[in-house]
Structures are given as structure tokens and as C-alpha cells.
N, C-alpha and C positions, 0 to 999 in steps of 0.2 A: 443423314437417313440412318446410317447404321446406329448411332447413337440412340435415335428414335427407336428404333425398331427393338434395341437392345433394352432399353427403358420399357416398352410396353411389356416384352416378356419376363423381365424382371416382377414386374406387378403381377402377372398371371401366374408366375409362377409363387410368388407370396401368398397367394390367396389359396390355391391347392396345396401349398404345404401348410397351412393354417386348417385345412379341413382336415388333412392327413392326421395333423397332430392331435385334433380334436379324435377322431377314431381310436388313435393308439392310445391316448390318455384314457378313452372308455373302453377298450381291450383288458388295459393294464388292470383293470378292476377285477378280472377273472384270472388273466393267464400271466406268467412270468415276462419280465422284460425279454430274458433269452430267447423266449419261445417266439415271442412277437417277432423280434429283429430277424430270427433264425428264416421263419414263414416270409417276413415281410422281404426280405433278401433274396429268397426264392422266388417267389411272385415276380418281383422287379427283373431279376435276372432273365426270366424265361421269356417275359415281354420283350425286352431288350433285344434278346437272342432270335424271336422272331423277327423282330422290326430290321436286324441286322443281315438276316438271309433274305429277306424280302427287299433289300436292296443291294443283295449280291456282293455283301461284304463278308470279310472274314471275322470269325468270331475270335480266333486266337491270333491276333498279329502280334509280330516280333516285337513291335513298338511298345506291348503291355510291358517289356522290362525295363523300359527308359526312365531315368530317375524320377522325372514329373508324375510319373504314373505311379511308381511305387509310391513316393511322397501323399500321392492324392489318396492313396489307398490307406495309409495310417491317417491321415487327418480325416477320412470318412468315417473312419472307425471309432474315432475319439468323438468327433461331432455328433452323430448317430444314437452312441452309446450314451453319451452324457446329456445329450439333450431329451433323449426318452425317461433318462432318470429324473430329470428336471422336471418335466411337464406332468410327471407321474406324482412325483414328492410336494410339488409346489403348485400355485394356482396357473392356470395355461397364460392368462394375461401377462404376469409379472414374469413368468419364464421367456415369453415371448418379448416381452419389453427389455430384458438383459440381453438377450440375442441382439438386439439392434445395435450394440456396439461394433456388431462384424464389420459394416462399410468404413468404420475407422481405422482397424487392422488392415483391411483390405486396401485402403486408400495409401497407408503408409508404404505397405507392401508393393504395392504398384508403382508407388515413386523410386523405392530405392532397386526393385528389380528390373521393373520395366521402362524407368526413365520418363515416366508420364509426368507433364507439367500441371501443379497444381498452386493454382492462385491465393495470396494471403486470405480474400474474403472468402473463398470457398472453405479454407482450412478454418477459417472462424465460424463457418458457417455449420461445419460438423463438429467443431468444438461445443457449441450450441447444442446441438442433438446429444453429444454427450452429457452434458450437464443434463439435459432432460432425463437421459436414461439414469444418471445417480439420484435424481430426485425420484425415480419410481422404486429403485432398489434400496435407497436410504442406508448405504452400507455403515455400521455402528450406531443403528438406532434400534429403537425396539420392533419397527416394524421389517427388520431385516431377517430372513429366511435362511440359516446356517445350508440347508440343501441348494440355496441357491448358487453354489459355487459350481455345482452341475453343469447349470447355465452357460457359467463365464468360462470354464474349459470348453463347452462346446461351442461358444462363440470363438474360442482360437482355433478349435479344429476345421469349422465352417469357412472361416478365413484362409486358411490353410489350402483348405481343398478348394476354394473357388480361384486362388491364386496360380495352383496346380494345373488346375483347369484351363487357365489363361497359356500355361508354359508347357501343354501339351503337344504332341507333336501332331503338326497339322493333316497328316497322313490318317490320323483317325477319326472315325465319324463320332458323331453325339452318340449313336446308337452303340456303339462300339464302348464308348467311355462308360456309358450307361451300365453295359455287361458288366464291368471290371468295377464298378462303383457298389454295384448290388451284391454282387457275387462275395465280396469279401466280409457282407454282412450275415452270410451263413455259417462259416465257421466260427466267427465271434459269438452268434447268438449260441452255437451248441457249447461252445466252451463255457460261457456264461451258465446255461442251462446245467450242465454237469457240476460245476461249482456250487450253484444254489440248491441242487439237489432236490427240484421241485419237480413234481409229475407233469407230465402232458396234458394240458386242459384242450375239451373240445366242444362244441355247441353250435347251433346255429347262428345265435347271435354273434358270437364270440367270430365264427369264420366271415360272415357278414361285415363286421368291422375292420378285420385284416384285409380281406379282399378290398372293400372299399378304399383303406389305406393304402393298399398298392397301386389300385387305379389313379388316385389323386398324386401319391408320392411318384410314379412314373411320369404323370403330366407335369407336374411340379420340377422334376429331375431334369425332363427335356427342356423345359422352357428355359430353366436355371442355366443348363449348358449353352444353350443358344443367345443367351443374354449374355453370360460371360466372354463368349468367342465372336460377339457381333460389336460391341461397343466398347469404349474406352471403360476400363476398371474402375475409374475415380468418377466418372459419369454415371455409370449403370449402378454402383454398388447402392448410393443414396437410398435409391427406390427400395430398398428391402425394408425401409422403414413403412412402408405399406401393409406389411406383416403384423405389426402393432395392432394397427385398426380392425384389420380380419380379425385377429387372437381376441382383443378386447370385445369385439361383438358377439365371437362365439363361447368366449368366457361367461358373459353377461346371460345370454339366453340360453346357453344349453347346459353350462354347469352351476349356475346361479351366484357367480362371482361377484364380489362388490368392490367397487373403485372408491378411493378417497381423492381428496382434494390434490394432494403432492403427486399422484398418479395421473389424473387427469392433466395437469399443468404440465407434466413431465413429457407426457405424449403428446399435447400441443408442442412443446417447444422441439420435439423430434421431427411433427411433421413440417413445422414451418423450415425448420434448417435444411430439411430434403428439398423443399420447393424452392427455397432460396439458392441451394446449389444449381438447381436444373436452371433458374433463372440466368443466372452468373455465368453458365456454360454456353446459353443461346445467344447472351451478346457478341455481336460481331466485335469482337477484339482480338488484334492478330495474336498469335499464342505468346511471343516472345515479349507481348507487352501487357501481358494478364498480371494483375498483383493479388 
């Protein structure tokens, strides 16, 4: 039941994240990345502070200074900033496709740090998914976008964030973790704004886009935290592949992005590998006999 619940929340999180990405990409046409990150972090932090108080929790818990939370904060900044750049400078669909490598890193980390058992067939299925990602980004070929490196770095950041979430002190609630995760984006955004030297932009459409990104971001963030703290990382992480499907749909219908044959085939491989990983996990085979 825990893995089923975790998988459901992972899919819901990916759907909400895709809408958030769409709104941030649209807002970036008017405002700077620094301004968007600062306002996004402020809005998300205030929402999670309210949710924490509503549950009777402490906003500033001593566990915030624990190693997993500090590592998580660094990974959060790296992941958010680099992916915001990626979806701004490259097509939403391709940036999201590169992000699908996150489960590979998370699974390796889970095996090394948490001792989770991963059978050969599940490793093989994830490898096939990785091949699908390579078919989409096509490194070394004419279709490869240099700015896609930001999505690659974001993948490392998000994988580290998820693993740190798993290692976070149990005394911290999901809403408390949300407060800390969003709060680090505020100084990050302000520093970027100061460095870029761009004026502060404001307008009704921009405000609506940022508020919408905050709402869906909070929903996605909370669902992701629940997913990573409920099921096994090696089981829940492959459901990140669903984000690619949502991003492809939004990229085509909202931003008019076109898909070529390698992208479609690569996406199919990613989805099939994720589904096969779930099937392998559901087989009633003793853990010590899994292959």
C-alpha cells in the first residue's frame, strides 16, 4: 500500500510540476529568472508557513540545521535555478525529457545510501529508459541544444533533493520541509536579480502567472514530499517519467513545439521502461530472490 500511495502522489506531483513549468516559462517572457524565483519562493514559503501553523507545528525547528536539510537546501537551489533556465532557453518538452534521468540517479543513490535492493531486470528497464532520454537529447548531433546543459545540472540537483528528503529527520513534517525548501529560493532570486541588474517587472498577467505557478508548485512540492517519504525510492522514482507526457502535451498545445520521430520513440521507451519497472516490483517474489 505504501508503494501504491507513493506512486500515485508521484504522478500527481509530476502533473502539477508540468503546469508550474508552463507558467514559469510564460512569465520568463516578461520578468527575469531572479524575480520569478524570489516571488515564487516567497509565495510558496508563506503557504507552507500557514499550513505548518494550522497543524500546530513549529516553523523554525532545530532539525533545520541537520545535514540532510542543509544538503537538501543546496540541491533545491541548484535544481530550481538550472531548470528555470532550461525551460526558458530551450523547449519545455526537451528540458522535461532530460529531467527524466533523475530516477536513474535517485535509484543509484537509494541503493548506495539506503541499501534498497534493485534487481537486474529493474536495472535493465531503467537503462532502457535512459537510452530513451539519449534519443531525445541526441548529444553530439545537430539537434543537441547547448543550453540543455542546464537541464542536466538540474537533474543532479533534483535527485540530490529527493534523496535528502528521504534522509530528513522524521520529526519534520512535510509542511515544515516545504517552508525550508521554498525559503532558500528568496535570497537566491534576489542575488540573481542584483547580478543581472534588470528592473522589477509587474503586471496583471505576470502576477497571475506567478501566483498560478506558486499554487501548482505548492501542490506538486507537497505531493512529491509525500511520495518520497512514503514508498521506496527505487519504486516511486520511475513514476517521474509521467512528467514527460504532461510536458509534451503542454509543449505542443501551449507553445506550439514540434516533435520529431527520435523524440517520440525516446519518449515511448521511457514510458515503457517505467511501466515495466512497476510490473517487476509487483511480482510476488521474495526480496532476496529478486534478480
